[in-house]
C-alpha positions in Angstrom: 0.0 0.0 0.0 2.8 2.5 0.9 6.1 2.6 -0.9 9.1 2.2 1.4 10.1 5.8 1.0 6.6 7.1 1.6 6.4 9.5 4.5 3.1 9.6 6.5 2.2 13.0 7.8 1.2 13.3 11.4 -2.3 14.4 10.6 -2.7 11.4 8.3 -1.5 9.1 11.0 -4.1 10.6 13.3 -6.9 10.0 10.8 -5.7 6.4 10.3 -5.8 5.8 14.1 -9.2 7.4 14.3 -10.5 5.2 11.5 -9.3 2.1 13.3 -10.9 3.1 16.6 -14.4 3.9 15.3 -16.3 1.5 13.0 -17.0 3.8 10.1 -18.6 2.1 7.1 -18.8 4.9 4.5 -16.7 8.0 3.8 -15.9 10.4 0.9 -12.8 12.4 0.3 -13.5 15.7 -1.3 -11.0 17.1 -3.9 -11.1 19.8 -6.5 -9.9 20.1 -10.1 -12.3 17.8 -12.0 -15.9 16.6 -11.9 -15.8 12.8 -11.4 -16.2 10.2 -8.6 -13.4 7.7 -8.3 -13.4 4.5 -6.3 -10.7 2.0 -5.2 -8.2 0.8 -5.9 -6.3 4.0 -6.6 -3.0 2.2 -6.7 -2.5 0.0 -9.8 -1.9 -3.7 -9.2 1.2 -3.2 -11.4 3.0 -0.1 -10.1 4.7 0.5 -13.4 1.3 0.6 -15.2 -0.4 3.9 -15.4 -4.2 4.0 -16.1 -4.7 0.4 -15.3 -8.1 -0.8 -14.1 -7.6 -2.2 -10.6 -10.9 -3.3 -9.0 -11.4 -4.4 -5.5 -13.3 -7.6 -4.7 -16.2 -5.2 -3.9 -16.2 -3.6 -7.4 -20.0 -3.8 -7.8 -20.6 -2.1 -4.4 -18.0 0.7 -5.1 -19.6 1.4 -8.5 -23.0 1.6 -6.9 -21.7 4.0 -4.3 -19.9 6.2 -6.9 -23.0 6.2 -9.1 -25.2 7.2 -6.1 -23.1 10.4 -5.9 -22.6 11.0 -9.6 -26.3 10.5 -10.6 -27.4 13.0 -8.0 -24.9 15.7 -9.0 -26.5 18.2 -11.5 -23.3 18.7 -13.4 -21.7 15.3 -13.2 -24.9 13.7 -14.4 -25.2 16.3 -17.3 -24.5 14.3 -20.5 -22.6 17.2 -22.2 -19.0 16.2 -23.1 -18.2 19.9 -23.7 -17.7 20.7 -20.0 -15.3 20.0 -17.1 -15.6 16.3 -16.4 -17.0 15.7 -19.9 -14.5 13.1 -20.7 -16.1 10.9 -18.0 -19.7 11.2 -19.4 -19.5 7.8 -21.2 -18.5 6.3 -17.9 -21.4 7.8 -16.1 -19.2 10.3 -14.2 -17.3 7.6 -12.3 -14.0 5.7 -12.8 -11.8 3.3 -11.0 -9.1 5.5 -9.4 -6.1 3.6 -10.8 -7.7 3.5 -14.3 -7.7 7.3 -14.2 -4.2 7.6 -12.7 -2.4 5.4 -10.2 -1.0 6.7 -6.9 0.2 5.2 -3.7 -1.0 6.1 -0.2 -4.6 7.0 -0.9 -7.1 7.0 2.0 -9.7 5.1 0.0 -7.3 2.2 -0.5 -6.2 2.4 3.2 -9.8 2.4 4.4 -10.7 -0.6 2.2 -7.7 -2.6 3.2 -7.4 -1.8 6.9 -10.9 -0.8 8.1 -14.5 -1.6 7.4 -15.0 1.7 5.7 -15.8 2.1 2.0 -14.6 5.4 0.6 -14.9 7.1 -2.7 -13.1 10.3 -3.9 -15.3 13.1 -5.1 -13.7 15.7 -7.4 -16.3 18.4 -6.5 -15.4 21.1 -9.1 -13.4 22.1 -12.0 -11.1 24.5 -10.1 -8.3 23.0 -7.9 -8.4 26.0 -5.7 -11.8 27.8 -6.3 -12.3 31.4 -5.4 -14.3 32.2 -2.3 -17.2 33.5 -4.4 -17.4 30.1 -6.2 -17.8 28.1 -3.0 -21.5 28.7 -2.6 -22.3 27.4 -6.1 -20.0 24.3 -5.5 -21.7 23.6 -2.2 -25.2 23.7 -3.9 -24.0 21.5 -6.8 -22.7 18.9 -4.3 -25.2 19.1 -1.4 -27.9 16.8 -2.8 -25.3 14.4 -4.1 -23.6 14.2 -0.6 -27.0 13.6 1.0 -27.8 10.9 -1.5 -24.4 9.3 -0.9 -24.8 9.4 2.8 -28.1 7.6 2.5 -26.2 4.6 1.0 -25.0 3.8 4.5 -28.5 2.1 5.0 -27.8 -0.4 2.1 -26.5 -3.9 2.8 -26.8 -6.2 5.7 -27.1 -4.9 9.3 -27.3 -6.5 12.6 -25.5 -7.7 15.7 -23.3 -10.7 15.9 -23.9 -12.2 19.3 -23.0 -15.3 21.3 -25.7 -17.7 22.5 -26.4 -15.4 25.5 -27.1 -12.4 23.3 -23.8 -10.7 24.1 -22.3 -8.8 21.1 -19.1 -10.4 19.7 -16.3 -7.9 19.1 -14.0 -8.4 16.1 -16.1 -11.2 14.6 -15.1 -11.9 11.0 -17.9 -11.6 8.5 -17.4 -13.2 5.1 -19.5 -13.1 2.0 -19.3 -16.1 -0.4 -17.7 -15.0 -3.6 -16.1 -11.8 -2.3 -12.5 -12.1 -1.1 -12.8 -9.3 1.5 -14.0 -9.8 5.0 -15.2 -7.2 7.5 -15.2 -7.4 11.3 -17.7 -6.4 13.8 -17.2 -3.3 15.9 -17.2 -2.9 19.7 
């Protein structure tokens, strides 16, 4: 996941520790500079290969999560190819991160590999560093999509893994047949 010379910033270490201490199941990283939703893996299976499709075992779930955001975003869901993000129109406004460009050390990959949290990266606007007066518009373009994405937390299987006395079992491993990625129960 991290290359040997990769330095982890103190704030990144703090977030990693936080993610391991609280059983988050869904998150999004907000970036600027494009209009697209990416999903893991962000790091190519073959480090020397740029733009290589690198799906997780939960590819279908990640596509569903990314589409939930993209389809609810008024600009990302716009079918015009003559706009920022237009080159992702044929893909529905989403792409596997490594297929777009591969990089090491991303939080989405970390979350998937080391926690129960599924994270997508949302490129919220065309400007990498938008002006203050643009923020209101960017917020309104993304508000409904963020809410739609957050509602996805209610998808899937929910419940309590308990022993024969009804006591919750901490760190029980949950496997789904056909998906080579287990999750564990929280505290």
